[in-house]
MMTF fields as JSON, N, C-alpha, C and O atoms, coordinates in Angstrom:
{
  "mmtfVersion": "1.0.0",
  "mmtfProducer": "UNKNOWN",
  "numBonds": 335,
  "numAtoms": 336,
  "numGroups": 84,
  "numChains": 1,
  "numModels": 1,
  "chainsPerModel": [1],
  "groupsPerChain": [84],
  "chainIdList": ["A"],
  "bondAtomList": [4, 2, 8, 6, 12, 10, 16, 14, 20, 18, 24, 22, 28, 26, 32, 30, 36, 34, 40, 38, 44, 42, 48, 46, 52, 50, 56, 54, 60, 58, 64, 62, 68, 66, 72, 70, 76, 74, 80, 78, 84, 82, 88, 86, 92, 90, 96, 94, 100, 98, 104, 102, 108, 106, 112, 110, 116, 114, 120, 118, 124, 122, 128, 126, 132, 130, 136, 134, 140, 138, 144, 142, 148, 146, 152, 150, 156, 154, 160, 158, 164, 162, 168, 166, 172, 170, 176, 174, 180, 178, 184, 182, 188, 186, 192, 190, 196, 194, 200, 198, 204, 202, 208, 206, 212, 210, 216, 214, 220, 218, 224, 222, 228, 226, 232, 230, 236, 234, 240, 238, 244, 242, 248, 246, 252, 250, 256, 254, 260, 258, 264, 262, 268, 266, 272, 270, 276, 274, 280, 278, 284, 282, 288, 286, 292, 290, 296, 294, 300, 298, 304, 302, 308, 306, 312, 310, 316, 314, 320, 318, 324, 322, 328, 326, 332, 330],
  "bondOrderList": [1, 1, 1, 1, 1, 1, 1, 1, 1, 1, 1, 1, 1, 1, 1, 1, 1, 1, 1, 1, 1, 1, 1, 1, 1, 1, 1, 1, 1, 1, 1, 1, 1, 1, 1, 1, 1, 1, 1, 1, 1, 1, 1, 1, 1, 1, 1, 1, 1, 1, 1, 1, 1, 1, 1, 1, 1, 1, 1, 1, 1, 1, 1, 1, 1, 1, 1, 1, 1, 1, 1, 1, 1, 1, 1, 1, 1, 1, 1, 1, 1, 1, 1],
  "groupList": [{"groupName": "UNK", "atomNameList": ["N", "CA", "C", "O"], "elementList": ["N", "C", "C", "O"], "formalChargeList": [0, 0, 0, 0], "bondAtomList": [1, 0, 2, 1, 3, 2], "bondOrderList": [1, 1, 2], "singleLetterCode": "X", "chemCompType": "L-PEPTIDE LINKING"}],
  "groupTypeList": [0, 0, 0, 0, 0, 0, 0, 0, 0, 0, 0, 0, 0, 0, 0, 0, 0, 0, 0, 0, 0, 0, 0, 0, 0, 0, 0, 0, 0, 0, 0, 0, 0, 0, 0, 0, 0, 0, 0, 0, 0, 0, 0, 0, 0, 0, 0, 0, 0, 0, 0, 0, 0, 0, 0, 0, 0, 0, 0, 0, 0, 0, 0, 0, 0, 0, 0, 0, 0, 0, 0, 0, 0, 0, 0, 0, 0, 0, 0, 0, 0, 0, 0, 0],
  "groupIdList": [1, 2, 3, 4, 5, 6, 7, 8, 9, 10, 11, 12, 13, 14, 15, 16, 17, 18, 19, 20, 21, 22, 23, 24, 25, 26, 27, 28, 29, 30, 31, 32, 33, 34, 35, 36, 37, 38, 39, 40, 41, 42, 43, 44, 45, 46, 47, 48, 49, 50, 51, 52, 53, 54, 55, 56, 57, 58, 59, 60, 61, 62, 63, 64, 65, 66, 67, 68, 69, 70, 71, 72, 73, 74, 75, 76, 77, 78, 79, 80, 81, 82, 83, 84],
  "secStructList": [7, 2, 2, 2, 2, 2, 2, 2, 2, 7, 7, 2, 2, 2, 2, 2, 2, 2, 2, 2, 2, 2, 2, 2, 2, 2, 2, 2, 2, 7, 7, 1, 7, 7, 7, 7, 7, 6, 6, 7, 7, 7, 7, 7, 6, 2, 2, 2, 2, 2, 6, 1, 7, 2, 2, 2, 2, 2, 2, 2, 2, 2, 2, 7, 7, 7, 1, 7, 7, 1, 1, 7, 7, 7, 7, 7, 6, 6, 1, 7, 7, 6, 6, 7],
  "xCoordList": [-30.433, -30.938, -30.084, -29.729, -29.763, -28.912, -27.521, -26.919, -26.997, -25.654, -25.617, -24.616, -26.687, -26.744, -26.741, -26.071, -27.488, -27.491, -26.084, -25.612, -25.412, -24.067, -23.102, -22.275, -23.197, -22.311, -22.517, -21.561, -23.771, -24.085, -23.832, -23.35, -24.147, -24.188, -22.988, -22.742, -22.254, -21.154, -19.832, -19.523, -19.063, -17.758, -16.668, -16.863, -15.526, -14.41, -13.918, -13.397, -14.07, -13.674, -14.483, -13.932, -15.8, -16.634, -16.3, -16.323, -15.996, -15.628, -14.35, -14.273, -13.339, -12.08, -12.255, -11.615, -13.102, -13.386, -13.979, -13.589, -14.916, -15.549, -14.537, -14.52, -13.7, -12.687, -11.726, -11.367, -11.312, -10.428, -11.103, -10.475, -12.382, -13.131, -13.169, -12.912, -13.487, -13.572, -12.208, -12.123, -11.147, -9.81, -9.4, -8.773, -9.749, -9.422, -10.185, -9.625, -11.451, -12.236, -11.685, -11.603, -11.317, -10.753, -9.42, -9.134, -8.602, -7.297, -7.443, -6.579, -8.513, -8.746, -8.952, -8.721, -9.378, -9.641, -8.393, -8.403, -7.329, -6.117, -5.379, -5.295, -4.847, -4.103, -2.657, -2.022, -2.141, -0.759, -0.119, -0.81, 1.177, 1.919, 2.48, 3.33, 2.025, 2.544, 4.011, 4.458, 4.747, 6.161, 6.375, 5.828, 7.159, 7.479, 8.615, 9.659, 8.405, 9.438, 10.62, 10.471, 11.788, 13.003, 13.096, 13.872, 12.307, 12.374, 11.29, 11.118, 10.568, 9.491, 10.043, 11.058, 9.362, 9.725, 8.503, 7.369, 8.739, 7.647, 7.321, 8.215, 6.039, 5.582, 4.906, 4.223, 5.097, 4.395, 2.957, 2.709, 2.021, 0.62, 0.431, -0.457, 1.243, 1.108, 1.411, 0.985, 2.139, 2.467, 1.205, 1.176, 0.178, -1.078, -1.827, -2.602, -1.6, -2.269, -1.777, -2.522, -0.545, 0.017, -0.763, -0.915, -1.254, -1.961, -3.473, -4.21, -3.934, -5.37, -5.878, -5.264, -7.0, -7.583, -7.916, -8.321, -7.753, -7.968, -9.341, -9.453, -10.38, -11.72, -11.897, -12.813, -11.047, -11.139, -10.191, -10.342, -9.224, -8.183, -8.724, -8.252, -9.7, -10.201, -10.8, -10.658, -11.465, -12.063, -10.986, -11.095, -9.948, -8.854, -8.091, -7.73, -7.847, -7.151, -7.96, -7.396, -9.278, -10.138, -10.176, -10.398, -9.962, -10.05, -8.703, -8.636, -7.623, -6.295, -6.155, -6.684, -5.438, -5.126, -3.763, -2.786, -3.694, -2.444, -1.683, -0.503, -2.35, -1.704, -2.498, -3.686, -1.854, -2.595, -3.698, -3.577, -4.757, -5.873, -5.452, -4.679, -5.956, -5.664, -6.622, -6.422, -7.661, -8.624, -8.651, -8.246, -9.126, -9.256, -10.416, -11.356, -10.359, -11.5, -12.727, -12.625, -13.871, -15.097, -15.203, -14.553, -15.996, -16.193, -17.45, -18.529, -17.306, -18.441, -18.817, -19.09, -18.829, -19.07, -20.496, -20.732, -21.45, -22.836, -23.168, -24.319, -22.162, -22.388, -22.447, -21.61, -23.429, -23.562, -22.618, -22.835, -21.553, -20.585, -20.705, -19.774, -21.84, -22.014, -22.043, -21.78, -22.357, -22.411, -21.034, -20.87, -20.048, -18.707, -17.934, -16.782],
  "yCoordList": [-21.569, -20.374, -20.003, -18.84, -20.997, -20.738, -20.312, -19.457, -20.914, -20.552, -19.124, -18.426, -18.69, -17.304, -16.33, -15.299, -16.65, -15.814, -15.734, -14.651, -16.884, -16.909, -16.075, -15.349, -16.168, -15.398, -13.902, -13.128, -13.493, -12.064, -11.514, -10.39, -12.28, -11.747, -12.109, -11.431, -13.139, -13.581, -13.241, -13.742, -12.393, -12.022, -12.797, -13.242, -12.956, -13.654, -12.876, -13.474, -11.572, -10.783, -11.207, -11.37, -11.388, -11.831, -13.254, -13.57, -14.102, -15.487, -15.505, -16.211, -14.734, -14.704, -14.066, -14.5, -13.054, -12.476, -13.528, -13.627, -14.307, -15.337, -16.428, -16.909, -16.816, -17.836, -17.356, -18.125, -16.1, -15.537, -15.569, -15.924, -15.2, -15.224, -16.635, -16.817, -17.622, -19.007, -19.499, -20.165, -19.184, -19.607, -18.973, -19.625, -17.714, -17.055, -17.69, -17.893, -18.0, -18.652, -20.046, -20.446, -20.773, -22.111, -22.038, -22.874, -21.035, -20.881, -20.673, -21.098, -20.033, -19.821, -21.146, -21.222, -22.175, -23.475, -24.355, -25.372, -23.971, -24.783, -24.673, -23.594, -25.8, -25.778, -26.234, -26.715, -26.088, -26.432, -25.323, -24.506, -25.303, -24.317, -25.019, -25.899, -24.649, -25.304, -24.956, -23.855, -25.904, -25.701, -26.025, -26.998, -25.217, -25.438, -26.449, -26.267, -27.512, -28.532, -28.025, -27.157, -28.566, -28.123, -28.674, -28.169, -29.712, -30.335, -29.833, -30.399, -28.796, -28.265, -27.298, -26.638, -27.227, -26.248, -25.395, -25.869, -24.153, -23.242, -23.369, -23.388, -23.456, -23.529, -22.229, -21.609, -21.819, -20.641, -21.048, -22.216, -20.118, -20.457, -21.093, -21.927, -20.716, -21.261, -22.76, -23.446, -23.274, -24.699, -25.549, -26.676, -25.025, -25.763, -25.839, -26.769, -24.873, -24.872, -26.006, -26.494, -26.424, -27.49, -28.796, -29.526, -29.097, -30.354, -30.221, -31.176, -29.044, -28.8, -29.251, -28.946, -29.978, -30.349, -29.093, -28.081, -29.145, -27.953, -27.3, -26.078, -28.091, -27.498, -26.771, -25.959, -27.037, -26.361, -25.173, -24.334, -25.1, -24.071, -22.634, -21.817, -22.291, -20.9, -20.489, -19.342, -21.426, -21.109, -20.9, -20.007, -21.731, -21.602, -20.304, -19.608, -19.981, -18.733, -17.52, -16.543, -17.574, -16.444, -16.233, -15.115, -17.293, -17.171, -16.902, -16.717, -16.878, -16.647, -15.216, -14.273, -15.084, -13.771, -13.38, -14.105, -12.235, -11.812, -10.788, -10.539, -10.203, -9.213, -9.111, -9.433, -8.67, -8.494, -7.462, -6.529, -7.635, -6.699, -5.352, -5.284, -4.295, -2.951, -2.523, -1.487, -3.323, -2.989, -4.086, -5.221, -3.736, -4.711, -5.64, -5.253, -6.871, -7.763, -7.241, -6.495, -7.641, -7.198, -7.84, -8.85, -7.271, -7.787, -8.647, -8.183, -9.893, -10.818, -11.175, -12.336, -10.182, -10.46, -10.923, -11.568, -10.613, -11.007, -12.382, -12.814, -13.071, -14.375, -15.428, -15.444, -16.293, -17.387, -18.498, -19.173, -18.689, -19.734, -20.918, -21.715, -21.034, -22.127, -23.469, -24.492, -23.489, -24.751, -25.187, -26.322, -24.313, -24.616, -25.435, -25.79],
  "zCoordList": [1.483, 2.134, 3.349, 3.538, 4.16, 5.315, 4.921, 5.569, 3.843, 3.414, 2.867, 3.029, 2.229, 1.747, 2.918, 2.866, 3.976, 5.18, 5.758, 6.104, 5.861, 6.428, 5.591, 6.143, 4.279, 3.408, 3.581, 3.531, 3.783, 3.89, 5.287, 5.425, 6.323, 7.68, 8.562, 9.56, 8.226, 9.086, 8.419, 7.338, 9.064, 8.51, 9.238, 10.369, 8.59, 9.226, 10.439, 11.381, 10.435, 11.602, 12.815, 13.904, 12.635, 13.753, 14.176, 15.366, 13.225, 13.54, 14.363, 15.368, 13.95, 14.681, 16.059, 17.016, 16.179, 17.491, 18.423, 19.586, 17.911, 18.732, 19.091, 20.224, 18.136, 18.416, 19.506, 20.397, 19.44, 20.453, 21.818, 22.816, 21.864, 23.117, 23.704, 24.894, 22.885, 23.352, 23.831, 24.863, 23.101, 23.511, 24.835, 25.671, 25.026, 26.301, 27.463, 28.54, 27.243, 28.296, 28.589, 29.75, 27.568, 27.737, 28.473, 29.329, 28.139, 28.784, 30.288, 31.055, 30.714, 32.145, 32.879, 34.085, 32.177, 32.786, 32.88, 33.573, 32.194, 32.179, 33.508, 34.094, 33.979, 35.237, 35.035, 35.974, 33.833, 33.551, 32.733, 32.127, 32.723, 31.933, 30.701, 30.835, 29.506, 28.302, 28.074, 28.394, 27.519, 27.204, 25.728, 25.21, 25.073, 23.667, 23.599, 24.225, 22.837, 22.688, 21.884, 21.024, 22.166, 21.478, 20.058, 19.247, 19.75, 18.433, 17.472, 16.392, 17.846, 17.004, 15.967, 16.19, 14.837, 13.81, 13.499, 13.573, 13.155, 12.823, 11.346, 10.499, 11.048, 9.668, 9.284, 10.099, 8.048, 7.563, 7.215, 6.916, 7.248, 6.96, 5.586, 5.412, 4.619, 3.279, 3.235, 2.306, 4.223, 4.256, 4.356, 3.862, 4.983, 5.112, 3.786, 3.562, 2.916, 1.624, 0.73, -0.12, 0.913, 0.07, 0.205, -0.774, 1.393, 1.644, 1.486, 1.731, 1.079, 0.951, -0.415, -1.437, -0.436, -1.739, -2.551, -1.978, -3.865, -4.708, -4.546, -4.634, -4.312, -4.179, -2.846, -2.719, -1.848, -0.553, -0.446, 0.442, -1.339, -1.261, -1.269, -0.478, -2.136, -2.119, -0.766, -0.343, -0.097, 1.201, 2.263, 3.103, 2.217, 3.17, 2.931, 3.88, 1.668, 1.349, 1.786, 2.28, 1.606, 1.982, 3.487, 3.95, 4.254, 5.706, 6.368, 7.584, 5.572, 6.147, 6.651, 6.063, 7.744, 8.296, 7.758, 7.944, 7.091, 6.46, 7.29, 7.045, 8.26, 9.124, 10.423, 10.451, 11.49, 12.753, 12.589, 11.795, 13.333, 13.29, 13.856, 14.812, 13.269, 13.751, 14.861, 15.496, 15.09, 16.137, 17.191, 16.937, 18.36, 19.44, 19.135, 18.441, 19.651, 19.43, 20.154, 21.128, 19.669, 20.317, 21.697, 21.967, 22.543, 23.892, 23.887, 23.517, 24.298, 24.325, 25.759, 26.063, 26.633, 28.046, 28.332, 29.354, 27.458, 27.689, 27.13, 27.182, 26.593, 26.0, 27.101, 28.003, 27.02, 27.99, 27.583, 26.577, 28.383, 28.067, 29.025, 29.15, 29.696, 30.653, 29.964, 30.595, 28.683, 27.954, 27.475, 27.028, 27.56, 27.047, 28.051, 27.803]
}
């Protein structure tokens, strides 16, 4: 019953908006400047699919972002983040 509600009412757009909000709030708490290491390599998103079990692959593919959003993220200023 709960999973049916989630399938109908929760979209990946809303999930990504919330994730962006949480990451921005978390970034405000950081007191260091991250540096990119010289020995790092960039991976394409499809590289993660190779190591995914076959039964999880459809869910991962469905949640992938294929292009930047054309709209701004929603504003979650009324959200209580005191627990974060």
